Legacy VTK file of the C-alpha trace (Angstrom):
# vtk DataFile Version 3.0
C-alpha trace
ASCII
DATASET POLYDATA
POINTS 256 float
-10.619 3.766 62.370
-13.616 6.171 62.367
-16.933 4.970 61.411
-17.410 6.007 57.724
-19.987 6.018 55.062
-19.798 2.312 54.285
-20.218 1.101 57.795
-23.247 3.283 58.206
-24.722 1.826 54.971
-23.906 -1.691 55.752
-25.463 -1.419 59.292
-28.643 -0.144 57.821
-28.662 2.548 60.478
-29.713 6.071 59.510
-29.511 9.295 61.322
-32.953 9.870 62.853
-32.803 13.702 63.238
-35.514 15.612 61.447
-32.899 17.843 59.861
-30.961 14.675 58.388
-34.320 13.157 57.162
-35.255 16.328 55.215
-31.790 16.667 53.636
-31.739 13.059 52.664
-35.180 12.847 51.034
-34.740 16.126 49.170
-31.259 15.391 48.169
-32.257 12.047 46.716
-35.221 13.662 44.817
-32.916 16.217 43.316
-30.248 13.704 42.243
-32.891 11.430 40.752
-34.377 14.187 38.816
-37.824 14.328 40.618
-36.801 17.872 40.957
-34.873 18.545 37.715
-32.133 21.225 37.281
-33.772 24.607 37.130
-36.870 23.559 39.018
-38.300 25.585 41.867
-38.786 23.660 45.064
-42.115 23.835 46.923
-42.354 26.560 49.317
-41.466 26.521 52.952
-44.971 26.132 54.333
-45.595 23.138 51.948
-42.257 21.439 52.750
-42.634 21.956 56.536
-46.010 20.275 56.324
-44.901 17.513 54.219
-42.045 16.608 56.602
-43.806 17.696 59.836
-40.896 19.900 60.849
-40.610 23.395 62.137
-39.507 26.203 59.949
-36.245 26.419 61.739
-35.375 22.832 61.012
-36.386 23.371 57.311
-34.247 26.354 56.933
-31.262 24.542 58.383
-31.831 21.655 55.918
-31.977 24.034 52.998
-28.759 25.666 54.128
-27.168 22.198 54.132
-28.392 21.393 50.603
-27.243 24.785 49.473
-23.755 24.095 50.891
-23.690 20.880 48.891
-24.250 22.959 45.784
-27.689 21.404 44.940
-29.872 24.482 45.505
-29.653 28.229 45.556
-32.282 30.541 46.939
-33.635 33.303 44.683
-35.298 36.468 45.938
-39.009 36.594 45.018
-38.702 33.310 42.866
-38.022 30.579 45.319
-35.323 27.945 45.876
-33.982 26.593 42.496
-32.240 23.478 41.619
-28.690 24.314 40.472
-27.018 22.951 37.301
-25.275 19.643 37.805
-21.827 21.271 37.304
-22.241 23.102 40.576
-23.100 20.080 42.644
-20.244 19.082 45.085
-19.368 15.720 43.973
-16.747 15.353 46.677
-19.522 15.548 49.239
-20.170 12.103 50.705
-24.037 12.499 50.670
-24.083 13.627 47.117
-21.997 10.671 45.912
-24.062 8.340 48.062
-27.269 9.609 46.524
-25.790 9.244 43.015
-24.966 5.527 43.717
-28.386 5.009 45.266
-30.232 6.494 42.275
-27.939 4.802 39.668
-24.807 5.628 37.858
-23.699 4.930 34.351
-20.360 3.959 32.838
-19.314 7.578 32.233
-19.926 8.538 35.907
-17.743 5.504 37.011
-15.069 6.250 34.383
-14.749 9.795 35.916
-14.490 8.416 39.436
-11.715 5.986 38.238
-9.812 8.953 36.760
-9.952 10.828 40.086
-8.671 7.657 41.769
-5.819 7.340 39.383
-4.917 11.128 39.962
-4.586 10.708 43.745
-4.114 7.138 44.932
-0.973 6.057 43.062
0.768 9.179 44.409
-0.585 8.391 47.905
0.870 5.023 47.676
4.284 6.535 46.597
4.214 8.882 49.555
3.426 5.851 51.841
6.542 4.198 50.569
8.539 7.142 51.805
6.763 7.947 54.991
4.889 4.853 56.408
5.926 3.582 59.744
6.546 0.016 60.582
3.357 -0.061 62.452
1.619 1.302 59.308
3.142 -1.457 57.175
2.107 -4.224 59.558
-1.459 -2.952 59.599
-1.474 -2.728 55.730
-0.280 -6.314 55.478
-3.144 -7.380 57.778
-5.676 -5.457 55.918
-4.426 -6.978 52.636
-4.670 -10.575 54.052
-8.211 -9.818 55.285
-9.402 -9.387 51.700
-8.459 -13.059 51.087
-10.241 -14.452 54.150
-12.896 -17.121 53.597
-16.593 -16.319 54.011
-16.502 -12.792 52.823
-19.594 -11.265 51.227
-19.276 -8.573 48.460
-20.231 -6.163 51.290
-17.737 -7.291 53.780
-15.028 -7.542 51.100
-15.871 -3.934 49.936
-15.432 -2.832 53.552
-12.041 -4.540 53.801
-11.045 -2.975 50.555
-12.052 0.405 51.642
-10.118 0.214 54.950
-6.963 -0.689 52.956
-7.203 2.250 50.657
-7.986 4.608 53.426
-5.104 3.226 55.443
-2.772 3.927 52.511
-3.884 7.517 52.488
-3.197 7.675 56.246
0.280 6.152 55.691
1.193 8.805 53.250
1.344 11.259 56.221
0.171 14.002 53.924
-2.875 15.644 55.506
-4.246 16.662 52.114
-4.115 13.100 50.878
-5.860 11.959 54.091
-8.642 14.431 53.430
-8.981 13.388 49.873
-9.234 9.856 51.089
-12.150 10.745 53.317
-13.785 12.917 50.653
-13.998 10.236 48.140
-15.044 7.478 50.532
-18.542 7.284 49.297
-17.202 6.942 45.748
-15.049 4.070 46.714
-17.895 2.504 48.473
-19.808 2.274 45.187
-16.853 1.259 43.153
-15.776 -1.571 45.457
-19.357 -2.851 45.787
-19.657 -3.084 42.008
-16.183 -4.500 41.475
-15.848 -6.946 44.353
-15.944 -10.694 43.459
-19.020 -12.621 44.443
-18.926 -15.049 47.486
-16.813 -18.124 46.644
-15.272 -16.383 43.688
-11.503 -17.308 43.444
-10.737 -13.736 42.550
-10.945 -12.987 46.312
-7.342 -14.353 46.658
-6.325 -12.406 43.612
-7.641 -9.166 45.278
-5.632 -10.008 48.420
-2.431 -10.755 46.356
-2.694 -7.537 44.269
-3.058 -5.475 47.329
-0.149 -7.169 49.103
2.034 -6.153 46.283
1.135 -2.486 47.091
2.309 -3.201 50.647
5.412 -5.057 49.482
6.528 -2.023 47.460
5.691 0.254 50.528
7.657 -1.955 52.755
10.640 -1.913 50.255
10.536 1.856 50.286
10.041 1.832 46.482
7.656 4.835 45.619
7.669 3.987 41.909
6.726 0.323 42.458
4.046 1.321 45.076
2.454 3.701 42.665
2.316 1.123 39.782
0.964 -1.536 41.980
-1.860 0.893 43.015
-2.482 1.889 39.505
-2.931 -1.741 38.380
-5.411 -2.379 41.225
-7.462 0.601 40.177
-7.329 -0.518 36.460
-8.465 -3.974 37.405
-11.420 -2.725 39.342
-12.415 -0.400 36.457
-12.279 -3.351 33.982
-14.620 -5.386 36.426
-16.998 -2.517 36.565
-17.070 -2.075 32.770
-18.362 -5.674 32.527
-21.238 -4.957 34.891
-22.259 -1.529 33.617
-22.682 -1.309 29.953
-24.376 1.966 28.991
-27.364 1.866 31.330
-27.537 2.976 34.950
-27.033 0.734 37.962
-27.834 1.506 41.465
-25.722 0.181 44.341
-27.800 -1.555 46.872
-26.376 -2.429 50.225
-28.075 -4.931 52.432
-27.362 -4.634 56.195
-24.508 -7.009 57.227
-25.513 -10.060 59.289
LINES 1 257
256 0 1 2 3 4 5 6 7 8 9 10 11 12 13 14 15 16 17 18 19 20 21 22 23 24 25 26 27 28 29 30 31 32 33 34 35 36 37 38 39 40 41 42 43 44 45 46 47 48 49 50 51 52 53 54 55 56 57 58 59 60 61 62 63 64 65 66 67 68 69 70 71 72 73 74 75 76 77 78 79 80 81 82 83 84 85 86 87 88 89 90 91 92 93 94 95 96 97 98 99 100 101 102 103 104 105 106 107 108 109 110 111 112 113 114 115 116 117 118 119 120 121 122 123 124 125 126 127 128 129 130 131 132 133 134 135 136 137 138 139 140 141 142 143 144 145 146 147 148 149 150 151 152 153 154 155 156 157 158 159 160 161 162 163 164 165 166 167 168 169 170 171 172 173 174 175 176 177 178 179 180 181 182 183 184 185 186 187 188 189 190 191 192 193 194 195 196 197 198 199 200 201 202 203 204 205 206 207 208 209 210 211 212 213 214 215 216 217 218 219 220 221 222 223 224 225 226 227 228 229 230 231 232 233 234 235 236 237 238 239 240 241 242 243 244 245 246 247 248 249 250 251 252 253 254 255
């Protein structure tokens, strides 16, 4: 499986390129409101001096942020922060910055709604299209969530691998792409909803995901969709107990 957002976050390793550093710092500043909607960013000379990068690197970074929907250049005015409804929330960096800066209950509810729109159908497609090798791998991933000694971070990683594997098993290239696009969102959701170390719910998580695989193995699309729906609802209920009106940032310590 490819190295994804969660693996990078858990490892604590960050991209060291100047371009990535400029994009990350400015992106987080925009999401946090340090540069509010409608604000004009500092000019190129000031930003180039601040980040100690060339004008070429800075221009490329600004193009990246514009592609994410966060900024737009205005002739003779400068670079403006765009309205939030123009931000690309399917972009993994944009979602990661949201979780780092803090998300509220409404934001998490919207993410759960997106999961409900896609993942049950993905499980149903997996029941129709998964190979025997896919099913065997899914059982292994479901069992891994019940292993002893898991931390919230490593359980989140196991959970994420399972859901991405279901998307892969659907054999629908659009579903697989959606799985990749919402990876950062799933990272935050799983981190907030994962049981604490030693929590007996670890076994419950494993069992509920095994039911999804059972339905896929039985080639029962309706049962697979319903089992996936129950898993999403359970995760949403756990999150609602942790986020009550205020914002909560999702912090990841590097895995030991």
